[in-house]
Every structure is written in C-alpha cells, then in structure tokens.
N, C-alpha and C positions, 0 to 999 in steps of 0.2 A: 672563292675557291674556284668558279665557276673560268671566268678571266684569271686567274693565273693559268688553269690546265689550258687556252685558247690561247693565250700570248707565244705558251710553254708550248703549240703546234705549229702554229705557223711563225714562230722560231727558226723550228729543224726545218723546214723549208722551208725557208728563204733557203737557210746553211745547205739547205737538196741540191735546190734552187744554181744559188751559186757557186756551187761544186757542178756541177754535169754538166761542159760545156758542147754534148751530146745534144742534149736539148735547145740551149738557149744556137745553137751553132741553125739544130733545123730550124725555128720559128724565126728566125732570120732571116732564114734563105727564103720561104716562101715566100715571107710577108713580101718581102724582094719583088722571087719571080715572079709568082701568081696572086694577088688581091682575091679572087674571087674563091678565096681558098679562107681569107677571116669570117665567114660563117661555121665553116666546119670548127677554126679554136678554140673560137667560142661558148662554141657547142659543146669540145673537149673538154675544159674550164671548167664549165660548170653538173660536169660529172664528176671531176675529179673536185670540190666542190661542197658536191652532195658528198661521193665516200668517205670527205674531213669530216666533214656536220654530222654521215651516219656515228663514221670512228671516236667522234672527244664524246656525244652522246651513249655510245658502251663505255666510254669506262669510264664514266660518271657512273651510272649506270649498278658496276660493277664497282667500285669505291663506295661507293653507299652502300646498296648491300653488309661490305667490306667493318662497317664503320654500323651498323644495325650489326647482321649479325656475331661482332665482335673477335673476326678471323680474318687471315688473309690468305696469302694466295700460294704461301706453301706451306698449310693448315690440308688446301683442296683444292688442286692446283684441274682440275677437274668442274670447277663453278661453274663456271657458265650452260656447261651444259646436263645436269645436275635440276630435279625440279625446286619448283618455289614451293618451300613453305613458311606456313601461314605465320605472321609474329604473334602472335598470343604464345604459337608451338612450340614458338622460338628463345620465349623469353627465362628461366632454370628461375626453378625451382627452389623458392627459400625451405632449407634443408631445415626439417623436425628438434626443436630444441629439446633436448634428451631430458630430463626431469629429476630433476632432484633428488639424489638417497634421503629417504631421513631416519635416524637411530633414535630409542628408548632404552634410557638410560639411568629412567629412571630409578630403577635396584641396583642401576647397578657402580661399585664406590672408589675402583680404583680410573687412577687421571689417566695410570698409562691407554686405556680403553678407547676414552676421550682425547686423546691427544692423534693416537695409528688415526678415528672418527675422523678427525678432522684434517686429515698428512689426506685421505680422501675421495677431501668433498660432501660428505655425508652431514647435512642437515638437524641437528638435539630435538624433541620434541617430548612433549609427553605423551600419554600414556591414552585422552583422549583424539590422538589422530592419528594420520592411516600411517604410520610409521612401512615400511619396507625392514628394515629390523629390527630385538629388540633380544638386550643385550640384559641379561638378567645375575647377581648373581645368588638367588636361589632354586627352584625343583620347578617345575612345571607342573601346573594344578589342570588338573580337564577342564575345569571350565575355564580359562581362560589360551585354551589348544584346541574349544570347540570353538570359537569365538574367532578367529585366524580367518584371517579371507587370500586365498589361492595365490598371491602376493607378499607375502609372509611369512618373515622367516627368522628362530627362533635356535635360543645358543645353548639348549636340549634336551635331548631328547626323552620324553613321559616313558616311564619304569625304569631308563636307569641307575636309581635308588638301588637299586639288584644287587649291582654288582659296586655299586657308591656308599651301601650303605654294608657296617665292619659285620651283623650279625647274617643281615643278608648276603653277603659276599662267601660264608662259612658257607649257608648254608648253600649259596649254588655249587662253589667245588670242593661240597665233601658227597652233592648228591653223583653231580659230575664223577670223582676222585671213585664211587660203585659204582658206574657205564665202565669206562674209561683206564681205573688202574695205573696201565703203563702210561700214557699216556697230564695225570692232572697228578705231578707229584710234586710239584712247584708250588709248597705251600705251607706254612708246621698244621703237621695237626690240629688243633683249632672244635672248642666246644662252645656253644652259647646255653649259657649261667643266667635261671635254672632249670632249663628248662636237663641239659644236657649237664645236669650235675654230683648227681650216681657215678656215670660213668668214667669221672672227670675226673671223682671222685680217691672213683674203685686207678683207674691210672698211675697215680699221684703214688697210693700206694703198693704202686708189684714196684716202678720206675719213686727212690726218691731220691737217690742224685741227678734230678729232670728240676731245672726249674719252673716256674709258670711264671706267661706276663699278659694282664690283669686292662683289660681296655674298658671303655664304654664303649656300646652298641652304637652309641651315634654324633662320639666325641667327635672335636677335631683343634685341634697345636699342638698334642703330648697332650692335652688336662687330661687327668681319672686318670691316669698312668700306674700301676710299679709292677714291682718282681716279688716275687716275693716263689715259699724254699717251699711253702704246706701251703696248698686248697683249704684248710680246720678254719683257717679266723678268716674265711668268706665268708658271707653271710647269704644262707640258702635263699633266700625271697632280694639276691640284689638280680637286673639283668645285665649282665654285662656280659663278655666276651674273655674269656683262655685262651691263651694261645701254648706251646712250648718254644719256649726260648731259644736261635738257631743260638747259644755259644760260642761255636766256631765261626764267626768273618775273614771275613775277609779283611788284612791293613793295611792303613799305609804311613808307613812312618805310623807305626804301633796305634795310631786310632780307625774307632769303626766308621760307619761313611752308607752311608743311601744313594740310589741317584732316583732322582724326578724327572720321566721322561715324559714328556709331554706326546699327545697321543689328540688326534683327531679324528674325526668321527661324520666324514658326509651323512652318507644314506644305508638304511639299514636294512632297505628292500630292494638294491638291491645291497651289500655290504658290503658299503669301502672304507678302508680304516685307513690312514697315514702320519708317520715315525716323527717325528721333528730331530736333527740329525745332532741337537743342539739343546742344554738341557742346563741343568746344575745339580751336583753336585754337595750335601749335604755331610757334616763332618763331629763327629764331637769333641768335646775339648777336653777330653780327661785320655791318658791312658789308657786305654782294654783294656785288660782284667779278666779275667772266668770268673763269673759270681757265684760269691760266696754268704755266710750270714751276714762282713765285717761291708761291704759295699753293690748289696741289692740299691738299698736307699741311694743315692748317687746316678742321677735322672743325665750329667755333665757329657757322663761313662758307656752310658748302656744308649738312651735314646739322641738321636740325627738329628730332629728337629728344631731347628732356624728357629723357632718361634721358644722355645727353649733356653735354649745356648745362648742366642742376643745373650741372653743379661745375668753370660758367665764370665773372670772377672781373664777368660786366659781368651778369650774371641776375637778371632786373627785376623782382619781385615783388608787379604791376603790377594787379587786373582790366581796367583801363582803358586802357594804358599798358603795362603789363609785356610776359616773352617767355613767357607763354600767356594764352592767352581765351580768354569762346565766343567761339563763330559768333553773335547777339547781334550781339554790339558789334560782329564784322568786319562783319559784315548793314550797323552806320549805315555803317563808317564806306567800303566801297562805296559806298552807300547815299548818300554827302553828292559821290562820287564823280562825280553818274549812273548806276554801274551799274544793269543791268535785271535784279535780282531773282530778278523768278519766273523768267526765261531759264536763268542762270545754275543754276540749281539743278533745274530740269528737268534741262536736260545731265548734270549730279552722276545727276542719280535715275539718266539712264539709263547710266551709267555702271555702278550699281554693282546696275542688275539684267542686262542683260546681263553683267558679269560673275556671274552668279549661274547665271542660266542655261546657263549653257558646263558648268561643271559636275555641271545639274536631272537628264541622263542617268543617271551616277553616282550621288549623293541617290538618287537614286529608286528606283538598283533595289535599292542598300543597302539601305534603309529595309524593301522586302518583307522583302527575306530577315532581319532582322534582328526586327525584328516585325512575324509573320503574323496574331494573339488579339488587336492593341491594338485595341477596337469601339468605346473609350469616350473616349476624349482619344486625343491626337497623343501619340506619345511623349516625343518632342522637341520644342528650342528651340531657341536657337542666340542669341546676341547679336555680330555680325561687326564691329572695328575697322576699317571702311578708311579705309588712309590719301589724301590725294586732293593731289594737286595745281598750281599753276594758274599758266599761260605766262602773258607777255603781252603774250595776247591773249581773255585767258580762257579759255580751250577748259583744263574736268579733265583731267586724266593721276591713271591706276592706276598707285598706288607698287606698294601691298604692299594685302595683309589676314587680319587676329590677328583671330587662334582665340579667341583668350584675352586681351582686350582688359583695362589694370591696368585694378583702383578703387579703391586705390587714396589716397588723401584724405592727403593736405602741408596740403593748403592749402586754405580758404573757398568761391575760382572748385569745385574737386575734388568739394567733398560737394554745394554744392546743381547742381549740374550731374549726376554723380553716385549720386548718392543716390537723385534729382530720377528719372534711367531707369528704374536697378532696382524701382523703387513703382511704376510705367508700368507696367514690365516685367508682375513681378507681380499686375494689377491686370488688369490682360486677359486671363492665361493663366488669366485667372477659373477660382481655384487647389479651392474649393467642389466640385467640377461632376463634379467620381467620387468615391462615395461605395464605400470600397474595402472596411468590411463590403460592401455587398452586393455590390460584385468576387469576394471571399472564394467571399462564400454563391454564386454562382449557379454560380462556380469547380469549389466542395464538392456541389456542384448533379451535375454536369455529370461527373464523376470520380463519381459516386455513382448515378449513372442509364447513363453508360456502363458500369459494372460489373455491376451485375443488367436491363441490360435492360433498362430500363420505358416508354423511352419509343420503344416500334418504334409501337407501339397505341395514338397517341396518337391526342386524343378532336378530332375536328376539327371548330374553329368557323368561321362563314363569317367571309368580312371586313367583308362591308355589314357587319356589329354593331359592330364591332371603328371605334374613331375612329383615321382616323388619325394619327400622333403621328411629333414634330418627333426627326431625326437628331441621332447627339451633335455630330459637323457641323456642323446647322446653327443648332443653338445656340450651340458654340462663336463664328462670325461670325459671327454678331447681335451675341452679344455683344463679341468688336472691335468692331466697327461704328459702339458705342456707348457704347465701353468705350477710345475711342482716350490717350485727355490729353493728353499731348506729342505726342504720330504722329501722323501723313501716311504714308497705308497709296498702296506703289508700285504695285505688284504684286498683284491684279490690275487692267487699266488697260485698257478696250477694243482691238481687237485690233493693236495697234502691234510687238506680240514674240509674233506669229502666226505668224508666218514664221523666226524661231530657233528652233526650236521643232524643228523637220524639216530637221534638220540629215542629213546619212545616216550609215545605223548604223554603217556599219562606216567611217565620219569613223576616231572617238575608238579603236578599235584599228590600223588600218594609222598614226598617228603616234604609240601606241604602238610600235608594230613596227618602222619610222622611227627611234625612237630609239632604245630598244634595239637595230638592226642599227648605227648611228653610234658606239653607245657600245662596243662587243661591237671593231668597225675601232679606236676609239680604244685598245684593254687591247692588242690584235693591237699595233697602231706601239709605243707604250709599255712592252713583252713583248721585242719587237723590239733597238728603241736600250737596251731595260739587258742585254742580250745581246751587242748591236755591243759595247756601250761594254766588262762583260768582258772579250772576245775580244777590241780594241784597248789596252788591259790587257795580256793574257796579250805577248802581239804584240812592246813595249815591253820585257818584261823581261830574252828572251835577246839582245836586243839588247846591252843594255845589261853581259852579263854577260856581253862579247869583250873585249876586249885595249883599253886607250887607246891603245896609237903609234898602235892602224887610225881606232882613231873617229876621234884625234888631226889624220893625212895627210886622211884621205879623210868625213866622220861625210855627207854628201851624198849618194854612192853608195853605201857603209852599207846605210844606208836604202832604196836604189833599189831594190838588192839579192835584200834580206832579204824585198820583195812582190814581186817576183818571181818568185825561189821559191818562194815562202806557193802563194802563183794558176796557178804552173805549174804545180806537185801535189797542187794539187786540185782540177783541169779535171773528175778525170771525176765527183763528184760536187760540184761540182759543176753540173753538165750537170746529172743527178739530181733536186740541188735546183732548176731553174730548172724541169725537167720540173713539179716536181709548185708550186712557185707558181703555174706561169700555169697549167694545173690548175684550182685552189683560184680567184682573180683573171675564168676565165673566170662559175666560178661566182655572184658577186660582184657580173660585171657580169649576168648573169641577173636578178639580183636588186634591181641598178639600177637596171636598166628598167625595170621594174613600180612606182617608185618617181619620179614623172617628176618633182616636188617637190620632192625631196633638190640641189639643187645639189654639196651636198659633194661626196657618193661618187660626180660623173660630173664629181666634176670628176680630184681621185682616178685615176679608170682614162680619163682624159689622160693623167695624170701615170704613170701604171700603161706604156702605151700608149709611149711616149713612151721608158723607161726600155728595154720592152726593144728596146725598133726603135736604140739605142745600139747602139756595136759594145760587147767586151766587153776591148778596149786602154784605155778610158773609163771605171772603177770611181769609184764616188763614193766616196769616204775614210769611217771607219766615226764618224764619230758626225753624217751628217743626219740627221735625227729618218725623214720621208716614202722609203725609202731599199728595194725591193722586188728589188736584186740577190744574188745567195746571199756569203751570208759563207765570208772563209776561212780553212779546218780546218790547224789549227796539226801540225803532224807529231805534238809529245808526246801530245796526244790522244790522234788516231787509237789509235796503239800505245795507251796504256795502254786505249784502250776492247779492239781484239785479248786483248787481254792480258785480262784481264776476263770479255768471249764464251766464251775458251781454259777459262777456270776451270772456267765456271759450266754449261759443256755436260761436263766431269769428275769437278761433280760430283753431276749427270743422272749422269750414268749410272756412281756406282759406287756408290750406291745405289740404283740395280734402279728407278727407278720406269720411268720405259721397257720393262721387264718386265713390269710389274705391271699395267701399266694396257693392256697387248700381249696380256696372259692373259683381264684381264679386259672388253675389248670383243670378243673371242678365244670364252670363254663365256656373251658377250649374246645370237651374233650380229652383231654390229655390227660388223666390222671389216670394211673391201673388199677389194676388190686390190691396189689399187694404194697401199692402208696393206703391204701384207704384201709386193713383191717393197719396197716405200720401208724398209724393218727387220728387210727379208734379210737384211741386208748386218754385221747383229748376230752379234757367233757367238756369247754367248749364248744372243738371243734366237729362233736357229732351234735348240739342244740346248734350250728347253723347250719349243718346240712341238712339238717328235718325241717326247718325252718319251714320255709314254699310249701314243704304239703301241709304242713296247717294251716295255712293262709289259703 
C-alpha cells in the first residue's frame, strides 16, 4: 500500500513537471548560462524531496488512523488537530446482553397465555427457579407473596377477594351504600345467608311480586344458581347469596345479555385502573319473558353464562348475530338505536372504579404488608372480569367480579379478543423495566455490607453534583401512558372520586363485626333448632310406647297430659334457664344498640321481649325456629345425668384425687381457709392433714 501511494505521488509530480514549462525553462536556462549555480539547484531539489517524504508520511499516518478508528475524513474534518486517543479507549464496548425474561405457568391452564408469553420471548420455568413473572389461576397466598424477590411480579393482588367473592362483594358494597347512598346504587339488593336470612325473609313477605336469584357464595360458571319466588324453600343453614332479580333488562333482538368488561390494575398505591375497549357480550339462548312460576327453571332464558348456554341446542356461533359477540358489535347495534355511547361507557367506567375503591383500603394494607421491599417494580398486576348488566333504562348494574376470567380460545372471536388483551397487557407492563441480574447483585452487596458494616461511614456526595434521576414509578407511569394499546385509563381522572377515599376507618371493621354477630346469632338459632327437634323426637318415643288401647280411646288427651306433666316437672329448671337466657339477651341487646343500622337484630329484640312478656301457658311448639323459651326437661335424661354425676364423684374420691390436690396446695401454701372448711368433711383428708403432727 505504501508503494502504491509513493508511485501515485511521484506520478503526480512528474505530470506536474511536464505541465509547468516555466520551471523547466528556468532550470535549463540556468544550466546553460551559469554552471556555478548547480549546487544551489541540488539543494533545492533535496528540500523538495524532503518535503515530499514528509507529505507521504503524514498521509500514511492519517490513513492508518482512519482504519484504526473506523472513521473517514468526512466524519472528522479536523482529525489532524484532534488530540491523540489511546487505542484501548477507542475500542467499542460490547453491549451487555439483555437477560431473558422468565415466566412461571405451573398453575395456569390457558394455552393462549403461553402463546403470547412466547411471542414476547419469555422462557417458561418452574416455581423453584428465579422467575420474573408468575401467572396463576388461583388467588395469592400470604406465604407466596412474602417469598417474592424485588424483581418478581405476580398476576394477583393479595386481598382482591374482597370484591371477587360474591359474599365479600355484597358486604363491601352494602357498607359503602350506607355511607354514600347516592354513589353506590348500581347493584341489586343483596343479602348474605344465613346471617341475613331473617331480613331477606321479611323483605320477601312485604314484596310478594319480587323474584330472587340464589347463588353460592364462592361459585363460578353459573353452577348452583337458580331463581325462586319464595324464600321459604331455602334452608336457613345454607351459605348462599340472595339478590333481587332484575326482571326488566335491556334486550337485543328479544334476548337478555351481559357484558364482560376486562379491567387491568397495574398498581394499588397509587391506584391505576385501565379498561380494555374490546370485550365479550354473552347472550342467553332463549327469548326473554318476565319470570313466573313456569319459566323460573329455564336457565337458558335467565342466565347468560357461556358455560351453561353453550350446551343449548339454540346456541349460535356467529360473531355478528350469534350468542357471543364483541363489544364493538354491540356498540354498532346500540348506536343504530340512538343510544349515547359516551354516556353509557362513562357510567360503566364509574361502576368499575367505585367497586374497586370499596376494597381499596384492604388492597393497600395487604400490599404494603406483603411487599415492603419492592422498590423497582410493582409486585402485582391483575386482569379482572367485570360482568355488567343493563336494565331497560340502560343503567349499568354490577353482577359479579371474576379474579381469574377465562382465557380459553374456543372460537376465532375469543382468540381475537383475548390474545389482543394479553398482548396489550404485557406491553403496558414493560416487562424489561427491571434487570434481574442488577437487582440480585444489589441484594448481595447490601447483605455483604450489612454483615461487614462497610456502609457505616459512607463517603458524602453532595446532591448538587448528582443529576436528579427519575424514580421507577415515574418511568412506569410514562411508559403506560405511551403504550396504552387498546386500553383506556379510567383512574386517576380528576377529583371526582376523591370523596370516596375518605370513608370512615371504622366502617370496614364495623361492617365485619356486625356480619359476624349476625352469623353467630344465626348459628345459635340453628343449634337451638336442632336441639329442640331432637328433644321433640325424644318426647314422641315414650308416647308411642304406651298401650294402644289408651291411644285409641283418647289420643288427644294423652298428648296434652304428657306435655303438661313434662312442663310441670320442669318448671324449676325452666326458671333458671329463662334467667340465663334473659341475661344473655340483655348483653346482645346492648350490642345491638351500638349497631344502629342492623335492622334484623333490632327486630329480634322486639320478638324476644314479646315472647318474655307472654304467659308461660302459651308455649310455642318445639318446631318454631325463632323460639327463646326454655326447652322442656325429659325425666329420663335428667335421671341419667344425675347418675353420671354420682358416678363421676365416686371415681374422683376412690382414686384419691382430692387428697393429692389438697396436700400439694397445703405444701405450696396456696390453700385458703374456706378450702380447709369445705374439704374437711372428708375423713381421709383430715387424717392425711393431721398425720405430720403425730410423727
């Protein structure tokens, strides 16, 4: 390469000498006229050659530098005047490979989640490995939450069952309705059985035209749901949810439907809620008619669950006019009917936000208790499925909240909606925000510094020299706002929900305590009912064992005489039981006065006072559920009880248990004078106590 440069340079010089007649003419003229000037010409030529050599050397060095640094003259026009950079510093730093994101799907049964996770380059791992994401179909236990590291995230919030279980959702919404009656009017009247059975029964008696829908407290997919016109058929011991059935829903083509609205919560403190613009509309498969005695058993008419209606022969698989459609398809239908879609969806967004706010105190407390060290990313996110029903006036009502909505993709419509939902969710979560290696190194360094106590006298670095860095939360918020996809943010938005966060701190615990009190009262009633039923059966047995002649002659008189004899024989013990029951009821009455909102308990006190004021002769039958009167004592059971007590007394005396206890207490000095007087009647005790004196 150097030879080529020299040849080109000399060739250029020869060409320049040929094309410059002035120089050649002057040299020839000097040689002819003055031979003494030859030495001067030689020195000039040597100077030129030296200058040419320097030019060649500088050109070679610049070319070498350009090839070394990977640059050209256009990128650095002043490269000759630039300072010399060491070769080591100019070497390109190797880019650190981004660590692969791992996800644990051990407790996930949906293939659509695996498909979307693999599309994002996630690697599926087991529970024992250091995963980044954990997707489960079950709720999060406290043990699982406390074991999580700072870089790990899970798809459920601890405490979200407060709105995802039907009984807890009803309790929270009823509690908020008492505090904010105008704001929380978007759910049907609900009772939790058996605690509220009396109140529900009184409501059904006063409104006989109402229809009730009965649900299990923690069921799913429509299992165990049925309609009834009367609550008398319900067992008072079953744990159920009773709701007033919305008998006038909004219909499309004569069919009832509900809307599955997917909601994403990215953090609970600060609370950030997003609603997916696309979702599912699930239709019933039988034309709707007002509920009556003949059609309340038709689940295909009154229930819209896909798990039930897919077994119907009239189920239609069509995205535009089928039994399951998109929200966008429903919007087109409503728009053609002149419905204001902006107003409708604004009302639905308010229902979703207010429902989540009802459980926000528990969510916040549970999160900070389980994840005190998560300072890089939010430890939890959650996709909820809100089931919304529209009435005939297009008012949205919340039916239930699903903490693990189905991600099965049986049809093309399901694939389009659910895979798009999962893709936008993973995008919004910014799965590469937290570097797992860096967090693990920081944790190791923190542990090492704590053990060696090296951070005790850390060097002081002034804050003015450091540039303010953005916190991970600000970075995440900016990312969410710029990567919404098909989501829309519904909270935070302005100050319209600020007053709902100022709920009294004691309201949550008061509602829980009153619910427990109602449950305890119902349990006591259930036990008393079972006892009275068993004793009534025992009373019937001796009457059946009597002679058939007397029963044939006077069956009615015999029954009356047996009952009167039992009541007369048990009057003494009945008075004692009545006194105890009265004292217990007085305590309950004091507690009921503090709980002013509990109508059921106050109603019971009036019943109790009425029953106590009634004469002893008007005894209610033993089968009455709400009876506070003393039960009759059976003579056979009383004799058996006395015999057993005598047998126990004999065994205690024969084994010498009293003597041993007496001696131990006397040696310890804990025996009181009244104990000596009480147990001095025993002959052996007095002998044992006087034996040391004789010795």
